[in-house]
C-alpha positions in Angstrom: 82.6 0.5 16.7 82.4 4.0 14.4 84.9 7.3 14.1 82.9 10.6 12.9 83.1 14.0 13.3 82.3 15.3 16.7 79.3 17.2 17.5 78.9 20.1 19.7 77.7 18.9 22.9 80.3 16.0 22.9 82.9 18.6 23.2 83.2 18.3 27.0 83.4 14.1 27.1 86.2 14.7 24.7 88.0 17.1 26.8 87.0 14.9 30.0 88.8 12.1 27.7 91.7 13.6 26.5 92.5 14.9 29.8 92.1 11.3 31.8 94.3 9.8 28.5 97.4 12.1 28.2 97.2 12.3 32.2 98.6 8.2 32.0 101.8 9.4 30.2 104.0 9.7 33.1 103.4 6.0 33.4 105.4 5.9 30.2 108.5 8.2 30.1 107.0 11.5 30.8 108.3 13.9 33.5 105.1 15.4 34.7 101.9 15.2 34.4 100.7 16.6 31.5 100.4 16.6 27.7 100.6 18.2 24.5 99.0 21.7 23.9 95.2 21.8 24.7 94.9 18.3 25.7 92.9 19.8 28.6 91.3 22.6 27.5 87.7 22.8 26.2 87.7 25.6 24.8 90.7 24.0 22.2 89.3 21.1 21.5 85.9 24.0 20.3 88.3 25.3 17.6 89.7 21.7 16.5 85.2 21.2 16.1 85.0 24.4 14.3 88.0 23.8 11.8 85.9 20.2 11.7 89.3 18.5 12.9 87.7 16.8 16.1 86.6 13.4 15.7 84.3 11.0 18.3 85.4 7.1 18.7 82.4 5.3 20.1 80.4 2.0 20.3 76.9 1.8 20.8 76.6 3.4 24.2 79.5 4.5 25.0 82.6 7.4 23.6 86.2 5.4 23.9 88.2 7.9 22.4 88.6 10.7 20.1 91.5 12.3 17.4 92.3 15.1 16.0 92.9 15.0 12.3 93.8 17.0 9.2 93.4 16.3 6.0 96.1 18.2 3.4 96.1 16.9 -0.2 96.8 13.2 -0.5 98.0 13.1 3.1 96.7 13.2 6.4 97.9 14.2 9.6 97.2 12.5 12.6 97.5 15.6 15.3 96.7 12.9 17.6 94.3 10.3 19.2 93.3 9.3 22.3 91.4 7.0 24.4 89.6 6.5 28.1 91.9 4.7 29.8 89.5 2.2 31.2 89.4 0.9 27.5 93.3 0.4 27.9 94.9 -2.1 26.4 92.0 -3.9 24.6 93.0 -3.1 20.8 90.6 -0.4 20.5 93.9 1.8 20.2 94.6 -0.3 16.7 90.9 -0.3 16.4 90.7 3.3 16.2 93.8 3.3 13.7 92.1 1.0 11.3 88.7 3.4 11.5 90.9 6.3 10.9 92.9 4.8 7.3 89.5 3.2 6.6 87.7 6.8 7.1 90.1 8.5 5.0 90.6 5.4 2.3 91.6 8.6 -0.6 94.8 9.4 0.9 98.5 8.2 0.2 100.3 8.6 3.1 99.5 9.2 6.7 101.9 11.0 9.3 102.0 11.8 12.7 104.5 12.5 15.3 104.9 11.1 19.3 107.8 12.6 22.0 110.8 10.8 21.7 110.2 9.7 25.4 107.0 7.7 25.1 107.9 4.4 25.3 104.0 3.7 24.6 102.9 5.4 21.6 106.4 4.7 19.8 105.7 1.0 20.2 101.9 1.0 19.4 102.6 3.2 15.8 105.4 0.5 14.8 103.0 -2.2 15.8 100.5 -0.4 13.9 102.3 -0.2 10.5 103.9 3.2 10.8 107.3 3.6 9.8 109.8 6.1 11.2 110.9 8.9 9.2 113.4 11.2 11.5 113.6 12.5 14.4 114.7 15.4 16.2 115.5 16.1 20.4 111.4 15.8 20.9 109.7 14.1 18.4 109.8 10.3 16.4 107.9 11.1 13.0 106.3 8.5 11.5 103.9 7.2 8.1 102.3 5.0 6.9 101.8 4.5 2.7 98.2 3.7 2.0 97.1 3.0 -1.5 99.4 3.2 -3.1 99.1 2.4 -7.0 94.7 1.2 -6.9 94.1 3.9 -8.7 
């Protein structure tokens, strides 16, 4: 498996995977088949690509999914991750999170948030070692401290 910055010619495939992945949320607490802002937009993903935030996760021959990542000094914010539904429940989500942590081994903390209604992602991030740090009416906020005291 490899996680790397996406190439321009991969934006369309990543947009299609994002659409398919977020369409499944209806089975895990979403009231409608929808997703986060821009999840189904080629132009939004292109803007993430231009800003160096769009990443691709693949094996030797297939795109498994992608991620939107933002570095801010000693912290990393995971804007979102998404996997092709054909790779669900096979350990790829956990592997993607491990690859993110390895790729950004210099950061001290990784932050993310997920909708409060999404039973699947809330369980998943806890399973990956992320700790809830707060919540509001829409989101649960998680973080994971890494590399503290390694210097």
